[in-house]
ZADO-936067 format. One record per atom (N, C-alpha, C): residue in one letter; chain; x, y, z. Coordinates in steps of 0.2 Angstrom, whole numbers, plus 5000, padded with zeros to 4 digits. Atoms other than C-alpha are relative to their C-alpha. Example, Ala and Ser with C-alpha at 12.3 -4.5 7.8 and 13.67 -1.06 7.14 Angstrom:
<sites>
(site "a" "A" (5004 4994 5000))
(site "a" "A" (5062 4978 5039))
(site "a" "A" (5004 5006 5000))
(site "s" "A" (4996 4994 4999))
(site "s" "A" (5068 4995 5036))
(site "s" "A" (4996 5005 5003))
</sites>
This chain:
<sites>
(site "m" "A" (5000 5006 4996))
(site "m" "A" (5844 5729 6341))
(site "m" "A" (4993 4998 4996))
(site "l" "A" (5008 5003 5000))
(site "l" "A" (5823 5729 6335))
(site "l" "A" (5003 4998 4991))
(site "r" "A" (4998 5000 5007))
(site "r" "A" (5831 5732 6316))
(site "r" "A" (5001 4994 4997))
(site "k" "A" (4998 5009 5005))
(site "k" "A" (5842 5714 6315))
(site "k" "A" (4992 4996 5003))
(site "m" "A" (5006 5005 5000))
(site "m" "A" (5826 5704 6322))
(site "m" "A" (4996 4999 4992))
(site "l" "A" (5004 5002 5004))
(site "l" "A" (5815 5710 6310))
(site "l" "A" (5005 5000 4994))
(site "d" "A" (4994 5004 5004))
(site "d" "A" (5830 5707 6298))
(site "d" "A" (5002 4993 4997))
(site "k" "A" (5000 5009 4999))
(site "k" "A" (5831 5691 6302))
(site "k" "A" (4995 4995 4998))
(site "d" "A" (5006 5004 5002))
(site "d" "A" (5814 5685 6302))
(site "d" "A" (4997 4999 4993))
(site "r" "A" (4998 5000 5007))
(site "r" "A" (5814 5693 6285))
(site "r" "A" (5003 4993 4997))
(site "k" "A" (4995 5003 5004))
(site "k" "A" (5829 5684 6279))
(site "k" "A" (4994 4993 5002))
(site "r" "A" (5006 5007 4997))
(site "r" "A" (5817 5667 6287))
(site "r" "A" (4995 5000 4996))
(site "q" "A" (5005 5004 5007))
(site "q" "A" (5805 5670 6276))
(site "q" "A" (4999 5003 4992))
(site "k" "A" (4997 4998 5006))
(site "k" "A" (5813 5675 6262))
(site "k" "A" (5001 4990 4997))
(site "r" "A" (5001 5008 5000))
(site "r" "A" (5820 5654 6263))
(site "r" "A" (4995 4997 5001))
(site "k" "A" (5007 5004 5001))
(site "k" "A" (5802 5649 6266))
(site "k" "A" (4997 5002 4995))
(site "v" "A" (5003 5003 5008))
(site "v" "A" (5795 5653 6251))
(site "v" "A" (5005 5001 4993))
(site "h" "A" (4995 5004 5004))
(site "h" "A" (5811 5649 6243))
(site "h" "A" (4998 4991 5000))
(site "i" "A" (5003 5007 4999))
(site "i" "A" (5806 5631 6248))
(site "i" "A" (4994 4996 4999))
(site "r" "A" (5007 5002 5001))
(site "r" "A" (5788 5631 6247))
(site "r" "A" (4999 5000 4992))
(site "k" "A" (4999 5001 5005))
(site "k" "A" (5791 5635 6230))
(site "k" "A" (5000 4993 4997))
(site "c" "A" (4998 5009 5003))
(site "c" "A" (5799 5616 6228))
(site "c" "A" (4994 4994 5004))
(site "i" "A" (5005 5004 4996))
(site "i" "A" (5788 5606 6240))
(site "i" "A" (4993 5000 5000))
(site "s" "A" (5010 5002 5000))
(site "s" "A" (5769 5601 6243))
(site "s" "A" (4998 4993 5001))
(site "g" "A" (4999 5008 4999))
(site "g" "A" (5763 5585 6251))
(site "g" "A" (4991 5000 4997))
(site "t" "A" (5005 5005 5003))
(site "t" "A" (5749 5574 6243))
(site "t" "A" (4996 4997 5004))
(site "s" "A" (5005 5003 4997))
(site "s" "A" (5737 5563 6250))
(site "s" "A" (5009 4994 5002))
(site "e" "A" (4996 5007 5000))
(site "e" "A" (5751 5548 6247))
(site "e" "A" (5007 5004 5003))
(site "k" "A" (4997 4998 4997))
(site "k" "A" (5764 5559 6255))
(site "k" "A" (5001 5008 5004))
(site "p" "A" (5002 4996 4997))
(site "p" "A" (5761 5572 6265))
(site "p" "A" (5005 5006 5002))
(site "r" "A" (4993 4997 5000))
(site "r" "A" (5771 5587 6271))
(site "r" "A" (5002 5001 5006))
(site "l" "A" (5000 5000 4991))
(site "l" "A" (5777 5588 6289))
(site "l" "A" (5004 5008 5001))
(site "s" "A" (5001 4992 4999))
(site "s" "A" (5778 5607 6294))
(site "s" "A" (5004 5000 5007))
(site "v" "A" (4996 5003 4995))
(site "v" "A" (5790 5610 6307))
(site "v" "A" (5001 5011 4999))
(site "t" "A" (5003 4994 4998))
(site "t" "A" (5786 5629 6319))
(site "t" "A" (5006 4998 5006))
(site "r" "A" (4997 4993 4992))
(site "r" "A" (5796 5636 6334))
(site "r" "A" (4997 5006 5001))
(site "s" "A" (5000 4993 4997))
(site "s" "A" (5793 5649 6345))
(site "s" "A" (5005 5003 5004))
(site "n" "A" (4997 4999 4993))
(site "n" "A" (5802 5657 6359))
(site "n" "A" (4996 4994 5007))
(site "k" "A" (5006 5004 4995))
(site "k" "A" (5789 5646 6372))
(site "k" "A" (4999 4991 4997))
(site "a" "A" (5005 5005 5004))
(site "a" "A" (5783 5631 6360))
(site "a" "A" (5004 4998 4995))
(site "l" "A" (4998 5003 5007))
(site "l" "A" (5788 5618 6346))
(site "l" "A" (4995 4997 4999))
(site "y" "A" (5009 5007 5006))
(site "y" "A" (5773 5610 6332))
(site "y" "A" (5005 4998 4996))
(site "m" "A" (4999 5004 5010))
(site "m" "A" (5774 5601 6320))
(site "m" "A" (4994 4995 4999))
(site "q" "A" (5005 5001 5000))
(site "q" "A" (5760 5597 6311))
(site "q" "A" (4999 4994 4991))
(site "v" "A" (4999 5003 5007))
(site "v" "A" (5757 5585 6294))
(site "v" "A" (4995 5003 4996))
(site "i" "A" (5005 4998 5006))
(site "i" "A" (5748 5593 6279))
(site "i" "A" (5000 4999 4995))
(site "d" "A" (5001 5004 5007))
(site "d" "A" (5740 5587 6265))
(site "d" "A" (4997 5006 4995))
(site "d" "A" (5002 4993 5002))
(site "d" "A" (5742 5603 6254))
(site "d" "A" (4995 4997 4993))
(site "e" "A" (5002 5001 5003))
(site "e" "A" (5732 5595 6240))
(site "e" "A" (4992 5001 5002))
(site "k" "A" (5010 4999 4995))
(site "k" "A" (5713 5596 6253))
(site "k" "A" (5002 5004 5003))
(site "g" "A" (4998 4993 4994))
(site "g" "A" (5722 5611 6263))
(site "g" "A" (4996 4998 5006))
(site "h" "A" (4999 5004 4993))
(site "h" "A" (5721 5597 6280))
(site "h" "A" (5005 4997 5001))
(site "t" "A" (4996 5003 4995))
(site "t" "A" (5731 5593 6292))
(site "t" "A" (4995 4996 5003))
(site "l" "A" (5005 5008 4996))
(site "l" "A" (5730 5577 6297))
(site "l" "A" (5002 4996 5005))
(site "a" "A" (4995 5001 4994))
(site "a" "A" (5741 5575 6313))
(site "a" "A" (5002 5006 5003))
(site "s" "A" (4995 4990 4996))
(site "s" "A" (5749 5589 6326))
(site "s" "A" (5004 4995 5003))
(site "a" "A" (4998 5001 4994))
(site "a" "A" (5759 5591 6339))
(site "a" "A" (5003 5004 5001))
(site "s" "A" (4997 4992 4995))
(site "s" "A" (5763 5604 6353))
(site "s" "A" (5005 4998 5005))
(site "t" "A" (4997 5001 4991))
(site "t" "A" (5774 5605 6369))
(site "t" "A" (4995 5004 5003))
(site "l" "A" (5004 4994 4996))
(site "l" "A" (5759 5616 6373))
(site "l" "A" (4992 4994 5003))
(site "e" "A" (5005 5005 4997))
(site "e" "A" (5747 5601 6374))
(site "e" "A" (5001 4996 5007))
(site "k" "A" (4999 5003 4992))
(site "k" "A" (5743 5593 6391))
(site "k" "A" (5005 4992 4999))
(site "d" "A" (4995 5004 5000))
(site "d" "A" (5751 5578 6386))
(site "d" "A" (5008 5002 5000))
(site "l" "A" (4992 4997 5001))
(site "l" "A" (5768 5586 6382))
(site "l" "A" (5001 5006 5005))
(site "k" "A" (4996 4992 4997))
(site "k" "A" (5768 5601 6393))
(site "k" "A" (5009 4996 5004))
(site "d" "A" (4992 5003 4995))
(site "d" "A" (5783 5591 6403))
(site "d" "A" (5007 5001 4995))
(site "i" "A" (4997 4997 5004))
(site "i" "A" (5793 5594 6387))
(site "i" "A" (5003 5004 4998))
(site "k" "A" (4997 4993 5000))
(site "k" "A" (5804 5607 6388))
(site "k" "A" (5003 5001 4992))
(site "r" "A" (4998 4997 5007))
(site "r" "A" (5810 5619 6371))
(site "r" "A" (5010 4998 5002))
(site "t" "A" (4990 5002 5002))
(site "t" "A" (5830 5609 6372))
(site "t" "A" (4999 4997 4994))
(site "v" "A" (4997 5002 5008))
(site "v" "A" (5838 5600 6357))
(site "v" "A" (4993 4993 5005))
(site "a" "A" (5004 5006 4999))
(site "a" "A" (5831 5582 6367))
(site "a" "A" (4992 5000 5002))
(site "g" "A" (5010 4998 4999))
(site "g" "A" (5813 5590 6372))
(site "g" "A" (4998 4998 4992))
(site "a" "A" (5002 5001 5006))
(site "a" "A" (5813 5592 6352))
(site "a" "A" (4997 4992 4998))
(site "a" "A" (4999 5007 5004))
(site "a" "A" (5819 5573 6350))
(site "a" "A" (4994 4996 5001))
(site "q" "A" (5007 5005 5001))
(site "q" "A" (5805 5567 6360))
(site "q" "A" (4993 5004 4997))
(site "l" "A" (5007 4997 5004))
(site "l" "A" (5790 5579 6351))
(site "l" "A" (4999 4997 4993))
(site "g" "A" (4999 5002 5006))
(site "g" "A" (5798 5573 6336))
(site "g" "A" (4999 4990 4999))
(site "e" "A" (5002 5008 5001))
(site "e" "A" (5795 5552 6341))
(site "e" "A" (4993 5002 5002))
(site "v" "A" (5006 5000 4997))
(site "v" "A" (5778 5557 6348))
(site "v" "A" (4996 5001 4994))
(site "m" "A" (5002 4999 5008))
(site "m" "A" (5774 5565 6329))
(site "m" "A" (5001 4994 4996))
(site "g" "A" (5000 5007 5003))
(site "g" "A" (5782 5549 6323))
(site "g" "A" (4994 4996 4999))
(site "k" "A" (5001 5004 4995))
(site "k" "A" (5772 5540 6331))
(site "k" "A" (4991 5000 4997))
(site "r" "A" (5007 4998 5003))
(site "r" "A" (5755 5549 6326))
(site "r" "A" (5003 4998 4995))
(site "i" "A" (4999 5001 5009))
(site "i" "A" (5759 5549 6309))
(site "i" "A" (5000 4993 4999))
(site "l" "A" (5003 5008 5002))
(site "l" "A" (5761 5531 6308))
(site "l" "A" (4996 4996 5004))
(site "e" "A" (5005 5001 4998))
(site "e" "A" (5746 5530 6317))
(site "e" "A" (4993 5001 4995))
(site "k" "A" (5004 4999 5006))
(site "k" "A" (5738 5537 6301))
(site "k" "A" (5000 4996 4996))
(site "n" "A" (4996 5003 5007))
(site "n" "A" (5747 5524 6290))
(site "n" "A" (5003 5003 4995))
(site "i" "A" (4993 4995 5005))
(site "i" "A" (5758 5537 6282))
(site "i" "A" (5007 4998 5002))
(site "k" "A" (4992 5000 5001))
(site "k" "A" (5774 5531 6279))
(site "k" "A" (5005 5006 4998))
(site "t" "A" (4993 4998 5004))
(site "t" "A" (5785 5542 6270))
(site "t" "A" (4996 5008 5001))
(site "v" "A" (5000 4995 4999))
(site "v" "A" (5784 5562 6272))
(site "v" "A" (5006 5003 4996))
(site "v" "A" (4995 4993 5004))
(site "v" "A" (5792 5579 6263))
(site "v" "A" (4999 5005 5006))
(site "f" "A" (4997 4997 4997))
(site "f" "A" (5801 5587 6277))
(site "f" "A" (5000 5011 4998))
(site "d" "A" (4999 4991 5006))
(site "d" "A" (5796 5607 6275))
(site "d" "A" (5004 5004 5009))
(site "r" "A" (4999 4996 4994))
(site "r" "A" (5807 5616 6289))
(site "r" "A" (5001 5009 5000))
(site "n" "A" (5007 4992 5001))
(site "n" "A" (5795 5632 6285))
(site "n" "A" (5011 5008 5002))
(site "g" "A" (4997 4995 4999))
(site "g" "A" (5813 5643 6283))
(site "g" "A" (5005 5000 5006))
(site "y" "A" (4997 4999 4997))
(site "y" "A" (5824 5637 6296))
(site "y" "A" (5007 4997 5000))
(site "l" "A" (4991 5002 5003))
(site "l" "A" (5843 5632 6297))
(site "l" "A" (4997 4994 5005))
(site "y" "A" (4998 5006 4998))
(site "y" "A" (5845 5614 6298))
(site "y" "A" (5001 4997 5008))
(site "h" "A" (4994 5002 4992))
(site "h" "A" (5852 5612 6316))
(site "h" "A" (4994 5001 5007))
(site "g" "A" (5003 4998 4993))
(site "g" "A" (5848 5613 6334))
(site "g" "A" (4992 4995 5000))
(site "l" "A" (5007 5002 4999))
(site "l" "A" (5829 5610 6336))
(site "l" "A" (4998 4997 4994))
(site "v" "A" (5004 5003 5006))
(site "v" "A" (5823 5608 6319))
(site "v" "A" (5005 4992 4997))
(site "k" "A" (4997 5005 5001))
(site "k" "A" (5836 5593 6316))
(site "k" "A" (4998 4996 5004))
(site "a" "A" (5002 5004 4994))
(site "a" "A" (5832 5587 6332))
(site "a" "A" (4993 4998 5000))
(site "m" "A" (5008 5003 5002))
(site "m" "A" (5813 5586 6328))
(site "m" "A" (4999 4995 4994))
(site "a" "A" (5001 5005 5006))
(site "a" "A" (5815 5576 6311))
(site "a" "A" (5005 4995 5002))
(site "d" "A" (4994 5007 4997))
(site "d" "A" (5830 5565 6321))
(site "d" "A" (4993 4995 5002))
(site "g" "A" (5007 5006 4996))
(site "g" "A" (5814 5559 6333))
(site "g" "A" (4995 4998 4996))
(site "a" "A" (5005 5002 5003))
(site "a" "A" (5803 5557 6317))
(site "a" "A" (5002 4994 4998))
(site "r" "A" (4995 5006 5002))
(site "r" "A" (5816 5545 6309))
(site "r" "A" (4999 4994 5006))
(site "k" "A" (5000 5004 4996))
(site "k" "A" (5818 5537 6324))
(site "k" "A" (4994 4996 5002))
(site "a" "A" (5007 5003 4998))
(site "a" "A" (5800 5532 6327))
(site "a" "A" (4996 4996 4994))
(site "g" "A" (5002 5002 5004))
(site "g" "A" (5799 5527 6307))
(site "g" "A" (4997 5000 4995))
(site "v" "A" (5003 4996 5005))
(site "v" "A" (5793 5539 6298))
(site "v" "A" (5006 5003 4994))
(site "q" "A" (4995 5000 5003))
(site "q" "A" (5802 5541 6281))
(site "q" "A" (5003 5008 4996))
(site "f" "A" (5001 4995 5003))
(site "f" "A" (5809 5556 6272))
(site "f" "A" (5001 5000 4994))
</sites>
């Protein structure tokens, strides 16, 4: 069982590296990175040229504690993140799924950000 989990994580890391070779965030079009753990969901907008995080949202924040780690909760988190992005006058971003498959929670977070008005 442990070996299977290690292989699964190794495959995700390989996909992550492959994706990151192609995309990077600039100040005009930053990178929207998505991360999920067993307990929480995280999103952040990153300017890779300067190495700064421009905005972030997480289900661990006090305001967002009531958001559960479900598809509906991921969509809510995406909408919150989308509003924060638009407050920073950022219209378009590059989506970084961080090696995760684009379905379920990751897709819901992306759709929530799109619903708020952010373009990918």
